Phi, psi and omega in degrees: 000132181287166177299320179296316181298320179296316179293321179297320178295318176298319180296316180299320179295318179295314181296325179296326181285325188263348186220094184302321181293316178291329178301325179294318177296318180297318180298315183286331184275317184096198185298157177292126180255004178296128178231100179302137180265086183293343181286341179294138172287154175304322178301311183293321179298319179290322178298317177299317180296321177298318179301327183276350182301124174060025177229157172291157179301322181296316181294318181295320180291331176295319177296314181296327178296316177293324178297315180296330180297341177285343183230068186299338183259004183241128177293312178230108181306140180274161179301326178297324178295317183294320182294338179280346182278139178273168184297322181300317180298316181289329176293321179294329176295325179129358178286139174286164179301315177301319181291329175297317177297321181295313184287331175292318178294320177300315180298317180297316181289332176293314177297325180283350175100358179291322176278122183292159177284174179304316182287322182293320188298332181288343184262356187259126178299155185307304185295325177294320179293319178299315180298321182290313188279337179285001170288342183275135181302131177087358179248111177254188183302317182302316183299318179290325178297325176295323175297314182298322182278305193272342173257310190270341180066031177293138191273344189238054180247132179231096181282078189293343179272357179286129183296326178294321177295316180297316179293319179297322177295316179301317181289316183296319185255015173054046177277150181279339179217166183297132181284155174284150178306322181298322180293321179294316180298319180295312179296321185291351177302330181288343181275346180304144002265032185238038184293334176298316182291321175300319179298317180300319180287331174295321175298320180291333177299324177295318178296319179298317180295329181279344181271109184294341181276351181270122176270106187220000000 
């Protein structure tokens, strides 16, 4: 078991004790299956997050599959590779025109040094990294939070503006309407320092609700 998995298991046990409603989701879901991909470069992790903006996971992964086909010999395409692609090629992959501008701007800023390297990113606190990277066009707080969770495995991230988190919160706590991000952040203070794990289970609450075989 990895260090992240051990901490995630400890976090799930703690959250089950302090939050009965979330405990039900944890019980039905089982262990945390989140596995941060530390091999991803910060550039690539942010590019993936841009691809996922305002799209379902399935649609975004279809785009990324076509995108990867452009670089058969590269595990993670470099910013220099992206800058060489023309708009027509990226449009055929499935990127919208605004997202093409975003990933080109991301590539330019990566080469320019604004996006930290793999080694640097581990030394930068969450809020400092968010402040730094949101200077780039098309990258907001949510996009950096996805980097913090899915690449870096930071344990205390709560992406309250994520629609899946909002829906999961509504379902878990039997709310009649979608909660505001501020309400989620306020409630989520009790989850510290494991807000990432609470977030993962809120995403799973949406899956549970969609599963007709789950009595919840």
